[in-house]
ZAGUBA-195772 format. One record per residue: residue number from 1; y, x, z of N, C-alpha, C in turn. Coordinates in steps of 0.1 Angstrom, whole numbers. Example, Ala and Ser with C-alpha at 12.3 -4.5 7.8 and 13.67 -1.06 7.14 Angstrom:
ZAGUBA-195772
   resi      nY      nX      nZ     caY     caX     caZ      cY      cX      cZ
      1     -57     132      78     -45     123      78     -33     132      78
      2     -22     128      71     -11     137      71       0     129      79
//
This chain:
ZAGUBA-195772
   resi      nY      nX      nZ     caY     caX     caZ      cY      cX      cZ
      1     -10       7       3       0      -1      -1      15      11       1
      2      24       7      -9      34      14      -6      41       9       1
      3      53      20       7      58      17      23      75      21      18
      4      79      17      23      96      25      26      96      31      39
      5      99      42      39     101      51      53     118      51      53
      6     120      51      65     135      53      69     137      60      81
      7     142      73      74     145      83      87     159      80      92
      8     160      82     104     174      78     112     175      86     125
      9     183      87     132     184      91     146     193      85     157
     10     195      85     168     202      78     178     217      84     174
     11     218      93     168     233      99     169     240      98     156
     12     232      90     143     235      86     130     243      70     132
     13     257      76     128     266      67     127     266      58     116
     14     261      61     105     255      50      92     243      48      93
     15     234      52     100     222      45     101     220      30     102
     16     229      22     111     227      10     109     230       4     103
     17     241       7      94     243      -2      78     232       2      70
     18     226      14      70     218      17      58     206      11      62
     19     202       6      76     189       2      79     190     -13      74
     20     199     -19      77     204     -34      72     198     -33      54
     21     206     -26      49     200     -27      32     187     -23      31
     22     179     -14      36     167     -10      36     158     -22      42
     23     160     -27      53     153     -39      58     154     -49      45
     24     162     -53      42     166     -62      28     158     -58      16
     25     157     -48      12     148     -41      -1     134     -44       4
     26     130     -40      14     116     -38      19     110     -55      17
     27     118     -65      22     117     -79      22     115     -83       6
     28     123     -82       2     129     -85     -12     118     -78     -21
     29     111     -68     -20     100     -62     -28      86     -60     -18
     30      86     -67      -7      74     -67       1      67     -56       1
     31      75     -48       8      67     -36      10      68     -34      25
     32      61     -25      32      60     -23      46      74     -12      46
     33      80     -14      59      90      -7      64      85       0      74
     34      88      15      75      86      20      87      94      30      91
     35     100      28     103     112      41     106     109      54     114
     36     114      63     113     112      75     118     124      82     122
     37     120      86     133     133      92     142     131     109     137
     38     143     111     128     141     129     125     142     138     138
     39     147     132     150     146     141     161     132     149     163
     40     122     140     158     107     143     164     102     150     150
     41     110     157     140     103     160     126     108     176     125
     42     104     186     119     109     194     117     124     195     111
     43     130     205     118     144     206     114     148     207     102
     44     158     200      94     164     203      82     159     198      70
     45     143     189      72     134     180      64     142     170      55
     46     150     162      64     157     151      59     173     151      66
     47     179     144      56     190     141      61     193     127      66
     48     201     122      76     200     110      80     214     102      76
     49     213      91      69     201      85      69     193      87      56
     50     180      84      54     174      87      43     163      79      41
     51     158      72      29     150      64      31     139      71      20
     52     127      70      19     117      70       8     107      60       5
     53     105      58      -7      93      52     -12      80      57     -15
     54      69      57      -7      58      62      -6      48      54     -13
     55      41      56     -21      30      51     -29      18      55     -25
     56       7      47     -28      -6      51     -21     -13      63     -21
     57      -8      71     -31     -14      82     -35      -6      93     -22
     58       3      86     -14      14      97      -5      25     104     -10
     59      26     100     -26      39     107     -33      53     100     -29
     60      61     107     -23      74     104     -21      86     107     -30
     61      95      93     -30     105      97     -37     117      91     -29
     62     129      99     -27     138      97     -16     153      96     -21
     63     158      88     -14     172      89     -16     176      97      -2
     64     184     108      -3     187     111      10     204     113      14
     65     205     111      28     218     110      31     225      96      29
     66     239      94      33     245      82      36     254      81      23
     67     249      70      13     260      63       6     262      49       6
     68     274      44       1     278      30       6     265      20       1
     69     266      10      10     254       1      10     254      -4      -5
     70     262      -8     -16     257     -11     -28     248       0     -36
     71     254      11     -36     247      21     -42     234      23     -35
     72     234      24     -25     221      25     -16     211      16     -23
     73     215       3     -23     208     -12     -26     203      -6     -44
     74     210      -3     -48     209      -4     -63     197      13     -64
     75     198      21     -58     191      34     -59     176      27     -51
     76     173      21     -42     164      19     -35     157       8     -42
     77     161      -3     -56     159      -9     -63     150       1     -75
     78     158      11     -75     151      19     -87     140      26     -84
     79     139      30     -69     128      39     -65     117      28     -65
     80     117      15     -60     108       8     -58     103       2     -71
     81     109      -2     -80     106      -4     -94      99       7     -99
     82     101      21     -99      95      29    -107      83      37    -101
     83      76      32     -90      65      36     -81      55      26     -88
     84      46      34     -95      33      27     -99      22      27     -90
     85      18      12     -88       8      10     -78      -3       9     -85
//
């Protein structure tokens, strides 16, 4: 099953707005949403907020860092649409 993985942190000012958009996209495309706190990951792997679509093979395609909500929405729709199931 493909899923959206949302990387955030408690100190991220933009994460709440991004999380709303990511939640909407996950619901729209009926994909699982998983949130991960980057403070528990190796340093420097992801900017926050970041979101990745992960396909059944474990391949990730990501939007890294914060962009405005509408651009994030467009980019996520492209990612979700391009992943082959």
